[in-house]
C-alpha positions in Angstrom: 0.0 0.0 0.0 1.3 3.5 -0.7 1.5 6.1 1.9 -0.1 9.4 1.1 1.6 11.7 -1.3 3.9 14.0 0.6 6.2 16.9 -0.3 9.8 15.8 -0.8 12.4 17.0 1.7 13.8 19.5 -0.9 10.2 20.8 -1.5 10.8 20.4 -5.3 8.1 17.7 -5.9 5.9 15.0 -4.3 6.6 11.5 -3.6 4.7 8.3 -3.0 6.4 5.5 -1.2 5.1 2.0 -1.0 5.0 0.3 2.5 6.3 -2.3 2.3 8.6 -1.6 -0.6 7.7 -3.3 -3.9 9.9 -5.3 -6.3 8.7 -3.6 -9.5 9.7 -5.1 -12.8 11.0 -1.9 -14.5 11.2 -3.7 -18.0 7.5 -4.5 -17.7 6.7 -1.1 -16.4 8.6 0.5 -19.4 6.7 -1.7 -21.9 3.3 -0.8 -20.4 4.1 2.8 -20.3 5.3 2.9 -23.9 2.2 1.0 -25.0 0.2 3.8 -23.3 2.0 6.3 -25.4 4.3 7.6 -22.6 8.0 8.3 -23.5 10.3 6.6 -21.0 14.0 7.0 -20.3 15.3 3.8 -18.9 18.2 4.5 -16.5 18.5 0.8 -15.5 17.8 1.4 -11.8 14.9 3.7 -12.5 12.6 5.0 -15.2 11.8 8.5 -16.0 8.3 8.8 -17.5 7.3 11.9 -19.6 3.9 12.1 -17.9 2.5 15.6 -17.0 4.1 16.0 -14.5 7.2 13.9 -15.1 7.7 11.0 -12.7 10.7 9.0 -11.7 9.8 5.3 -10.9 12.3 3.3 -8.8 12.6 -0.5 -8.6 11.3 -0.4 -5.0 8.1 1.4 -6.3 9.0 4.8 -5.0 7.5 7.5 -7.2 8.8 11.0 -7.5 6.6 13.6 -9.2 8.4 16.7 -10.4 5.7 19.2 -9.5 4.7 21.3 -6.6 1.1 20.8 -7.4 -0.4 18.0 -5.3 -3.4 17.6 -7.5 -1.2 17.0 -10.6 0.9 14.4 -8.7 -2.3 12.6 -7.5 -3.7 12.6 -11.1 -0.6 10.9 -12.4 -0.4 8.5 -9.4 -3.9 7.3 -10.2 -2.9 6.8 -13.9 0.2 4.8 -12.9 -1.9 2.7 -10.5 -4.2 1.7 -13.4 -1.4 1.2 -15.9 1.0 -0.7 -13.7 -1.4 -2.3 -11.3 0.1 -0.6 -8.3 -1.5 -0.9 -4.9 -3.7 1.8 -3.5 -2.9 4.6 -1.1 -3.7 4.7 2.6 -7.1 6.2 1.8 -7.9 3.9 -1.1 -9.2 0.4 -1.0 -6.7 -2.3 -2.2 -7.4 -3.2 -5.9 -6.4 -6.6 -7.4 -3.0 -6.6 -9.1 -1.9 -8.3 -12.3 1.6 -9.0 -13.4 3.5 -5.7 -12.9 5.0 -6.6 -9.5 7.3 -9.6 -8.9 
């Protein structure tokens, strides 16, 4: 389950952190995002997805949204949850997951 979105320590963006950490298959995530029309930079240990706002996705499932607008970060978080079958946040109900997490 993801903790609520929170402002990063440097106040430059918002982050969502899964608790417990995930083991996200970045290759699968890249494929799904590209199929959805999202440009992705694969930095091997993380993905940078050209969503609006841009998001960095780590192998542990940590998401870093490059925006100071919490509504924009929440919107992209919900898109990622649908595309990548990520678990819900503290305030969401858990949804069934498919093959995105190993």
